[in-house]
C-alpha positions in Angstrom: -82.8 -84.8 84.4 -79.4 -84.1 83.4 -76.5 -87.3 82.9 -73.3 -87.6 81.9 -71.9 -89.9 79.7 -67.9 -90.8 79.4 -66.9 -93.8 76.8 -64.0 -95.9 78.3 -62.0 -98.4 76.1 -64.2 -100.2 76.0 -67.2 -99.2 78.8 -69.3 -96.0 79.3 -69.6 -94.6 82.8 -72.8 -93.0 83.8 -73.3 -90.1 86.1 -76.9 -88.8 87.2 -76.1 -85.3 88.1 -78.7 -84.6 90.3 -78.8 -87.6 92.4 -75.3 -88.2 93.2 -74.9 -91.5 91.3 -72.1 -92.6 89.6 -71.0 -96.0 87.9 -69.7 -97.9 85.3 -71.3 -100.1 82.4 -69.6 -103.2 81.2 -70.2 -105.9 79.5 -72.2 -108.7 80.8 -70.3 -111.6 80.8 -73.1 -113.7 80.5 -73.9 -111.9 77.1 -70.4 -113.1 74.9 -70.2 -117.1 76.6 -71.7 -118.9 73.8 -72.6 -123.0 73.6 -70.8 -125.0 70.8 -69.1 -121.8 69.2 -72.8 -120.2 67.9 -73.9 -116.6 69.3 -77.0 -117.9 68.6 -77.2 -119.5 71.4 -77.2 -116.7 73.4 -80.0 -114.4 74.0 -78.7 -110.5 72.9 -75.3 -111.6 72.3 -72.9 -108.7 73.3 -76.1 -106.5 73.9 -76.5 -107.1 77.6 -74.6 -104.8 80.7 -74.1 -105.4 83.6 -75.3 -101.9 85.0 -78.2 -100.6 82.6 -78.3 -97.2 82.6 -82.1 -96.6 84.8 -84.2 -93.5 83.3 -87.9 -92.5 84.4 -90.5 -92.4 81.8 -92.3 -89.1 80.9 -89.0 -87.2 81.7 -87.4 -84.9 79.8 -83.6 -85.5 80.0 -80.1 -84.2 78.8 -77.4 -86.4 77.8 -74.0 -84.6 78.1 -71.3 -87.1 75.9 -67.5 -86.7 76.4 -64.4 -89.4 76.1 -61.7 -90.3 78.5 -59.8 -91.8 75.5 -60.7 -92.5 72.4 -62.8 -90.9 70.6 -66.8 -93.0 70.9 -70.5 -92.8 70.1 -73.4 -93.5 72.2 -75.3 -94.5 69.5 -79.0 -95.8 71.1 -81.6 -96.3 67.7 -84.8 -96.6 69.4 -84.2 -92.5 70.5 -83.3 -91.8 67.3 -79.9 -90.0 67.1 -76.2 -91.0 67.7 -73.6 -88.6 69.2 -69.8 -88.5 69.4 -68.6 -88.8 73.1 -65.3 -86.9 71.6 -62.0 -86.8 75.2 -61.9 -82.8 75.4 -65.6 -82.0 74.1 -69.0 -82.3 75.9 -71.8 -82.8 73.3 -75.0 -82.9 74.0 -78.2 -84.6 73.1 -82.5 -85.3 74.6 -84.3 -87.7 75.1 -88.1 -88.1 76.2 -88.9 -92.0 76.8 -92.9 -92.3 77.0 -92.9 -96.3 76.9 -91.0 -98.6 80.0 -89.3 -100.6 78.8 -85.5 -101.8 77.6 -84.2 -100.5 74.6 -80.5 -101.7 73.9 -77.4 -99.7 71.4 -73.8 -99.7 70.9 -70.6 -97.5 70.4 -70.9 -96.7 66.7 -67.3 -95.3 66.5 -64.2 -98.0 66.5 -62.7 -97.3 69.0 -60.2 -99.8 69.5 -59.2 -103.8 70.0 -62.9 -104.5 72.2 -65.3 -102.1 70.0 -67.5 -104.5 69.6 -67.8 -105.3 73.6 -69.3 -102.1 74.4 -73.2 -102.4 74.4 -75.6 -100.1 75.7 -78.7 -101.1 77.9 -81.2 -98.0 79.0 -84.0 -99.2 81.2 -87.2 -97.0 80.8 -89.1 -97.5 84.1 -92.2 -95.6 85.9 -91.2 -92.8 88.0 -92.2 -95.1 91.8 -89.8 -97.3 90.5 -86.9 -94.9 89.4 -87.4 -93.0 93.0 -87.2 -96.4 94.6 -84.0 -97.1 91.9 -81.8 -94.0 93.0 -82.3 -94.7 97.3 -81.2 -98.3 96.3 -78.3 -97.0 94.0 -77.6 -93.8 96.9 -78.1 -96.6 100.4 -75.5 -99.3 98.4 -73.0 -96.8 98.2 -72.8 -95.7 101.5 -72.4 -99.3 102.4 -69.7 -99.7 99.9 -68.0 -96.9 101.2 -68.5 -97.5 105.1 -67.3 -101.3 104.1 -63.8 -99.6 102.8 -63.1 -99.2 107.4 -63.9 -102.8 107.7 -61.4 -106.0 107.3 -62.5 -108.2 104.8 -61.7 -112.3 104.9 -60.0 -113.7 101.8 -63.7 -115.5 100.7 -65.3 -112.0 100.5 -62.2 -110.7 98.9 -62.0 -113.4 96.8 -66.0 -113.7 95.4 -65.7 -109.7 95.2 -62.6 -110.1 93.0 -63.3 -112.3 90.9 -66.3 -110.5 89.7 -64.5 -107.7 89.2 -61.5 -109.6 87.1 -64.5 -110.8 84.9 -66.0 -107.9 83.9 -62.2 -105.2 83.5 -59.7 -107.8 83.5 -60.6 -110.7 81.8 -60.7 -109.4 78.1 -57.2 -108.3 78.0 -55.9 -111.4 80.1 -58.6 -113.7 80.0 -60.6 -115.9 82.0 -57.7 -118.5 82.7 -55.0 -115.5 83.2 -52.6 -116.5 80.7 -53.4 -113.1 78.2 -52.7 -113.5 75.2 -48.7 -111.9 75.3 -46.6 -109.8 74.5 -49.7 -107.3 74.2 -51.4 -108.3 77.1 -48.7 -110.7 79.0 -50.5 -113.2 81.7 -51.7 -112.7 85.0 -50.9 -116.6 86.3 -47.1 -117.0 87.1 -46.6 -113.1 86.9 -44.2 -111.1 88.0 -46.6 -108.4 89.0 -49.2 -110.4 90.8 -46.0 -112.6 92.9 -44.1 -109.8 93.1 -43.9 -106.8 95.7 -47.7 -106.0 96.9 -47.0 -102.2 96.3 -45.4 -102.1 92.6 -48.7 -104.3 91.7 -50.7 -102.0 93.4 -48.7 -99.3 91.5 -49.5 -100.8 88.6 -53.4 -101.2 89.1 -54.0 -97.7 90.5 -52.3 -95.9 87.7 -51.4 -98.3 84.8 -49.0 -98.0 81.9 -48.5 -94.8 80.1 -48.9 -95.3 76.3 -50.4 -99.0 76.7 -53.7 -100.6 77.1 -53.2 -101.4 80.5 -55.2 -98.4 81.9 -55.6 -97.0 85.4 -57.8 -97.9 87.6 -57.4 -96.4 90.3 -59.7 -93.3 89.2 -62.1 -96.4 88.2 -63.0 -98.7 91.0 -63.5 -98.6 94.4 -61.2 -98.8 97.6 -62.5 -102.4 97.7 -63.0 -103.3 94.1 -59.1 -102.6 93.5 -58.1 -104.4 97.1 -60.7 -107.4 95.6 -58.9 -107.7 92.5 -55.6 -107.6 93.3 -56.4 -110.3 96.2 -58.0 -112.1 93.6 -55.0 -111.9 90.6 -52.6 -112.9 93.7 -54.4 -116.4 94.3 -56.2 -117.2 91.2 -54.7 -119.1 88.3 -51.9 -121.0 90.5 -50.7 -118.2 91.9 -50.8 -118.9 95.3 -49.1 -115.9 97.4 -51.5 -116.0 100.7 -51.9 -112.5 100.3 -54.7 -110.6 101.5 -54.9 -107.0 99.9 -57.6 -105.0 102.4 -59.4 -101.9 100.9 -57.3 -99.4 103.8 -54.1 -100.5 102.2 -55.6 -99.3 98.7 -56.8 -96.1 100.5 -53.3 -96.1 101.7 -51.3 -96.1 98.2 -53.8 -93.3 96.7 
């Protein structure tokens, strides 16, 4: 089987070329929530993700490794190799895992501000469990696509939007929405998050060239863009009352 691995600042994207499955893998928020400033209070500190790479045991797997922005490096020590992820190039590597389990790694190339927050988590499972996982992912993707055509309530959008914010936006804009000005502006009271919706959506979808603000249009679904925009416009004291529907995002792309 073949899996494409793409490094992004600061996350990994996995595309299962034989299964039609693709998703981003981010640092799990729970993996950085230390108690009283002590990293030892968190098991596997900075090494757990929200979406692990799931692979079957006793299967030869080819990894096609590249990057979207800067040079990264995909490294899981137990697999016995490290491979650079370089924009415009595709490197490859092979593995075959015989023992089920969780294998952890990290980005091994200094890639920017959040280099230390790009863990890798590989779950090796039985052939039967892998097939069940593939079916579950395919069904979930189909359900998400179908849900983009319905009207979402504010509670639904806010709940999903907070999850997207906590994995996608929090590193730069902070949990309280205050950001780290002037490099990372605040969401709280932001003229973007409280101003015209079309300008806010343009920023989220297409980013700001030459800045740390990435284009999230290729990374997030219509549902997720709608949810995180709704959350930003109604959290941190913004309270605009605006609801962004997935259909609005679809029309704006």
